[in-house]
TORDRENTI-19426 format. One line per field, with one value per residue (C-alpha): residue number from 1; x, y, z; residue in three letters. Coordinates in Angstrom, 2 decimals. Example, Ala and Ser with C-alpha at 12.3 -4.5 7.8 and 13.67 -1.06 7.14 Angstrom:
pos = c(1, 2)
X = c(12.30, 13.67)
Y = c(-4.50, -1.06)
Z = c(7.80, 7.14)
code = c(ALA, SER)
***
This chain:
pos = c(1, 2, 3, 4, 5, 6, 7, 8, 9, 10, 11, 12, 13, 14, 15, 16, 17, 18, 19, 20, 21, 22, 23, 24, 25, 26, 27, 28, 29, 30, 31, 32, 33, 34, 35, 36, 37, 38, 39, 40, 41, 42, 43, 44, 45, 46, 47, 48, 49, 50, 51, 52, 53, 54, 55, 56, 57, 58, 59, 60, 61, 62, 63, 64, 65, 66, 67, 68, 69, 70, 71, 72, 73, 74, 75, 76, 77, 78, 79, 80, 81, 82, 83, 84, 85, 86, 87, 88, 89, 90, 91, 92, 93, 94, 95, 96, 97, 98, 99, 100, 101, 102, 103, 104, 105, 106, 107, 108, 109, 110, 111, 112, 113, 114, 115, 116, 117, 118, 119, 120, 121, 122, 123, 124, 125, 126, 127, 128, 129, 130, 131, 132, 133, 134, 135, 136, 137, 138, 139, 140, 141, 142, 143, 144, 145, 146, 147, 148, 149, 150, 151, 152, 153, 154, 155, 156, 157, 158, 159, 160, 161, 162, 163, 164, 165, 166, 167, 168, 169, 170, 171, 172, 173, 174, 175, 176, 177, 178, 179, 180, 181, 182, 183, 184, 185, 186, 187, 188, 189, 190, 191, 192, 193, 194, 195, 196, 197, 198, 199, 200, 201, 202, 203, 204, 205, 206, 207, 208, 209, 210, 211, 212, 213, 214, 215, 216, 217, 218, 219, 220, 221, 222, 223, 224, 225, 226, 227, 228, 229, 230, 231, 232, 233, 234, 235, 236, 237, 238, 239, 240, 241, 242)
X = c(2.24, 5.07, 8.23, 11.57, 13.28, 17.06, 19.01, 20.46, 21.53, 19.01, 19.27, 18.75, 15.26, 12.61, 10.56, 6.84, 6.10, 8.34, 6.36, 3.53, 0.05, -1.44, 0.53, -1.45, -4.75, -5.44, -9.22, -9.88, -10.86, -12.03, -13.00, -10.06, -8.86, -8.54, -5.38, -5.35, -1.79, -0.54, 3.14, 5.89, 9.67, 9.74, 8.71, 5.21, 1.84, 0.26, -3.22, -4.52, -3.01, -5.32, -5.07, -3.16, -1.70, -0.30, 3.48, 4.63, 8.13, 9.57, 13.04, 15.15, 15.24, 17.45, 17.02, 15.13, 11.53, 9.93, 12.36, 12.24, 8.48, 7.84, 10.04, 8.33, 4.88, 5.89, 7.16, 4.04, 1.61, 0.43, -0.51, 2.11, 1.28, 3.53, 2.06, 3.92, 2.47, -1.04, -0.55, 0.79, -2.12, -4.62, -2.73, 0.05, 3.85, 5.19, 7.62, 4.65, 2.66, 5.51, 5.97, 2.32, 0.60, 3.43, 4.69, 1.67, -0.62, 1.61, 1.64, -2.15, -2.31, -0.03, -2.47, -5.38, -3.59, -2.61, -6.21, -7.47, -5.04, -5.54, -8.44, -6.98, -5.21, -2.82, -0.67, 2.99, 3.02, 6.13, 5.89, 7.54, 10.54, 8.64, 5.17, 5.57, 7.24, 3.85, 2.06, -1.31, 0.08, 2.03, -1.13, -3.28, -0.93, 0.80, -2.38, -3.03, 0.08, 3.79, 6.22, 9.85, 12.36, 14.98, 18.46, 21.53, 24.86, 25.34, 27.42, 24.81, 22.00, 23.84, 24.55, 20.93, 19.25, 21.55, 19.72, 21.11, 22.25, 24.15, 21.74, 20.47, 17.11, 16.53, 16.45, 20.09, 21.49, 24.00, 27.66, 27.83, 25.33, 27.03, 26.90, 23.26, 22.39, 24.28, 22.44, 19.03, 19.86, 20.95, 17.55, 15.45, 17.28, 16.04, 12.49, 12.88, 14.35, 10.91, 10.22, 11.96, 15.04, 16.41, 19.93, 19.98, 23.68, 25.22, 22.13, 19.89, 16.24, 15.20, 17.41, 15.95, 12.43, 12.95, 14.32, 11.25, 8.86, 10.34, 9.73, 6.16, 5.44, 7.00, 4.79, 1.71, 2.66, 3.00, -0.36, -2.11, -0.63, -2.28, -5.34, -8.49, -9.37, -6.22, -6.91, -8.82, -10.02, -11.40, -13.69, -14.67, -18.01, -20.94, -21.94, -25.61, -27.00, -29.22)
Y = c(29.38, 28.75, 30.78, 30.04, 26.85, 26.58, 24.99, 21.52, 18.81, 16.08, 13.82, 10.11, 9.22, 8.42, 5.27, 5.78, 4.93, 7.81, 10.38, 12.44, 11.06, 14.55, 15.32, 12.70, 14.08, 12.56, 12.59, 16.20, 15.82, 17.91, 16.92, 15.54, 17.58, 16.05, 16.47, 18.81, 18.13, 21.72, 21.58, 23.98, 24.04, 23.25, 19.70, 19.82, 19.24, 22.60, 22.17, 19.97, 21.74, 22.53, 25.95, 24.33, 21.25, 18.44, 18.17, 14.56, 13.55, 10.28, 8.78, 6.03, 5.45, 7.92, 10.75, 12.80, 12.60, 12.86, 15.41, 17.65, 17.09, 18.55, 21.56, 22.08, 21.88, 24.69, 26.84, 26.33, 26.32, 22.86, 19.73, 16.99, 13.34, 10.26, 7.29, 4.73, 6.27, 6.07, 2.40, 1.60, 3.44, 1.22, -2.08, -2.18, -2.05, -2.48, -5.30, -7.18, -6.66, -8.12, -11.02, -12.03, -10.82, -10.49, -7.73, -7.96, -6.92, -3.96, -2.80, -3.06, -0.86, 1.66, 1.78, 2.35, 5.25, 6.77, 6.59, 8.15, 11.06, 11.59, 14.02, 16.02, 19.37, 21.42, 18.52, 17.60, 13.81, 11.81, 8.40, 5.03, 4.42, 2.26, 3.80, 6.24, 3.57, 1.87, 3.37, 3.29, 5.34, 7.70, 8.44, 8.83, 11.25, 12.83, 14.00, 17.45, 17.37, 18.20, 15.30, 15.66, 12.80, 13.36, 11.94, 11.31, 9.51, 5.94, 7.17, 9.75, 7.21, 4.74, 7.46, 8.53, 5.13, 3.61, 3.20, 4.48, 0.93, 0.74, -1.61, -1.11, -1.73, -5.32, -4.31, -3.20, -5.20, -7.97, -8.42, -5.53, -2.73, -0.20, -2.72, -3.45, 0.26, 0.74, -2.19, -0.88, 2.64, 1.33, -0.31, 2.59, 5.76, 5.63, 5.30, 8.22, 10.28, 10.70, 13.20, 16.49, 15.44, 17.30, 16.61, 16.52, 15.83, 18.20, 20.43, 21.26, 20.24, 23.91, 24.77, 21.89, 22.88, 26.46, 25.17, 23.00, 25.72, 28.09, 25.55, 25.00, 28.72, 29.05, 26.26, 27.91, 31.24, 29.53, 27.83, 31.13, 32.61, 29.93, 30.86, 29.83, 27.18, 25.16, 25.01, 21.95, 23.71, 26.58, 24.96, 27.11, 28.87, 27.51, 29.22, 29.73, 30.46, 33.55)
Z = c(48.31, 50.74, 50.98, 49.34, 50.45, 50.99, 48.17, 48.62, 46.26, 45.59, 48.68, 49.16, 47.99, 50.56, 50.31, 49.65, 53.30, 54.49, 52.51, 53.95, 53.15, 53.08, 49.93, 48.03, 46.67, 43.23, 43.13, 42.05, 38.39, 35.46, 31.88, 29.94, 26.99, 23.53, 21.48, 18.48, 17.43, 17.88, 18.80, 19.83, 19.53, 23.26, 22.38, 23.83, 22.24, 23.06, 21.63, 24.42, 27.44, 30.31, 31.98, 34.88, 33.20, 35.28, 35.29, 35.18, 36.28, 35.04, 35.00, 36.51, 40.28, 42.10, 39.60, 42.19, 40.99, 44.43, 45.87, 42.80, 42.53, 45.98, 45.24, 41.88, 43.46, 45.82, 42.95, 40.81, 43.77, 42.67, 44.61, 44.77, 44.07, 44.09, 42.22, 44.35, 47.52, 46.06, 45.18, 48.65, 50.26, 48.44, 48.15, 50.73, 50.46, 46.95, 47.91, 49.38, 46.15, 44.09, 46.49, 46.85, 43.66, 41.15, 38.92, 36.59, 39.44, 40.28, 36.65, 36.63, 39.73, 37.98, 35.07, 37.44, 39.11, 35.75, 34.57, 37.81, 37.50, 33.77, 34.13, 37.02, 36.73, 38.82, 40.04, 39.98, 39.58, 40.47, 38.81, 39.28, 37.05, 34.52, 34.71, 31.80, 29.65, 29.39, 26.34, 28.15, 31.04, 28.79, 26.85, 29.97, 31.73, 28.75, 27.03, 28.45, 30.65, 30.42, 30.89, 31.98, 32.29, 35.00, 34.40, 36.56, 36.30, 37.51, 40.45, 41.46, 41.21, 43.46, 46.03, 46.16, 46.35, 48.97, 52.27, 55.54, 56.36, 53.06, 51.31, 47.77, 46.20, 45.02, 41.35, 41.43, 44.38, 43.78, 42.95, 40.46, 41.21, 38.87, 36.04, 36.74, 36.69, 33.41, 31.82, 32.90, 31.76, 28.37, 28.06, 29.33, 28.29, 24.65, 26.01, 28.42, 25.57, 23.99, 26.78, 27.61, 29.62, 32.63, 33.94, 37.76, 38.33, 40.88, 40.99, 43.93, 43.93, 44.01, 41.02, 39.01, 40.06, 38.90, 35.59, 35.00, 36.19, 33.61, 30.87, 32.06, 32.05, 28.62, 27.25, 28.77, 27.21, 23.82, 24.39, 25.13, 21.95, 19.78, 17.73, 19.60, 17.04, 17.88, 21.61, 22.70, 25.86, 23.80, 21.20, 18.21, 18.46, 16.52, 13.26, 12.46, 9.03, 8.81)
code = c(MET, THR, GLY, ALA, GLN, PRO, ASP, GLU, GLN, VAL, PRO, ARG, GLU, GLN, SER, PRO, ARG, GLU, GLN, SER, PRO, ARG, GLU, GLN, SER, PRO, ARG, GLU, GLN, SER, PRO, ARG, GLU, ARG, SER, THR, GLY, ALA, ALA, SER, ASP, ARG, GLY, PHE, ASP, LEU, GLY, ASN, LEU, ALA, ASP, ARG, PRO, ASN, VAL, ILE, LEU, THR, GLY, PHE, MET, GLY, THR, GLY, LYS, SER, THR, VAL, GLY, ARG, ALA, LEU, ALA, ARG, VAL, LEU, ASP, TYR, ASP, PHE, VAL, ASP, THR, ASP, VAL, LEU, ILE, GLU, HIS, ASP, HIS, GLY, PRO, ILE, PRO, HIS, ILE, PHE, ALA, THR, GLU, GLY, GLU, ALA, ALA, PHE, ARG, ARG, TYR, GLU, GLN, GLU, VAL, ALA, SER, ALA, LEU, SER, SER, SER, THR, GLY, LYS, VAL, ILE, ALA, THR, GLY, GLY, ARG, LEU, MET, LEU, ASP, PRO, HIS, ASN, ALA, ASP, ALA, LEU, GLY, THR, GLY, GLY, LEU, VAL, PHE, ALA, LEU, THR, ALA, SER, VAL, GLU, GLU, ILE, LEU, ARG, ARG, VAL, ARG, SER, ASP, ASP, GLY, SER, LEU, ARG, PRO, LEU, ILE, ALA, GLY, ASP, ASP, PRO, PRO, GLY, ARG, VAL, ARG, ALA, LEU, LEU, ALA, GLU, ARG, THR, PRO, LEU, TYR, ALA, ARG, PHE, THR, THR, ILE, ASP, THR, ASN, GLY, ARG, SER, ALA, ASN, THR, ILE, ALA, ARG, ASP, ILE, ALA, GLY, ARG, VAL, ARG, GLY, ALA, LEU, ALA, ASP, HIS, ARG, ALA, LEU, PRO, ASP, ARG, THR, ARG, SER, ASN, ASN, PRO, PRO, SER, GLU, HIS, HIS, ASP, ASP)
***
């Protein structure tokens, strides 16, 4: 595990191409756990947690998923994975996918990545802004994992996603970027709210990572306190008649 990192507020997000390929290692897999329905007041389904459950970060663009994800991976001593980077590694730049194959193809690639990661453990997974809004993906990654939705204000989102040359991403570019962000947030916020939400406004990536790590450790402590029969990764022993 690496040493402590200096605190800084969540910076401008990097594009998938700017991120280090060696951080992407999604193929380590173990048998997927089945849900038992055991829940806690932390909002997590505890019965199907693995010993080192994946931590999935979702949320709107500019909420800091990749930046916080790397910091969180350091804190938990986990691997870090970015689903957009994995898609670009296999299929090329995302704008090119949209331009030549269409959005449906990109959403299909998201589903493939979610399925591939669903049986892994010990990973912090930063997802694209819509990936966890797809029920298939939410089920694939949420079963056995802990999902957190990062939030930020419209002003903070615009600051973070603006490129060095001042341009904005196509989804929110145009005559009224703040209005476009507000409209998209109004549509998506109720969907993100199904997950545990984490406010990132004015907070450093390391502070947010420590916050989430504490919640992960708390959920694991609650999981270990469950009776064995409620843990999907500890099946009850067989009984034999004398």
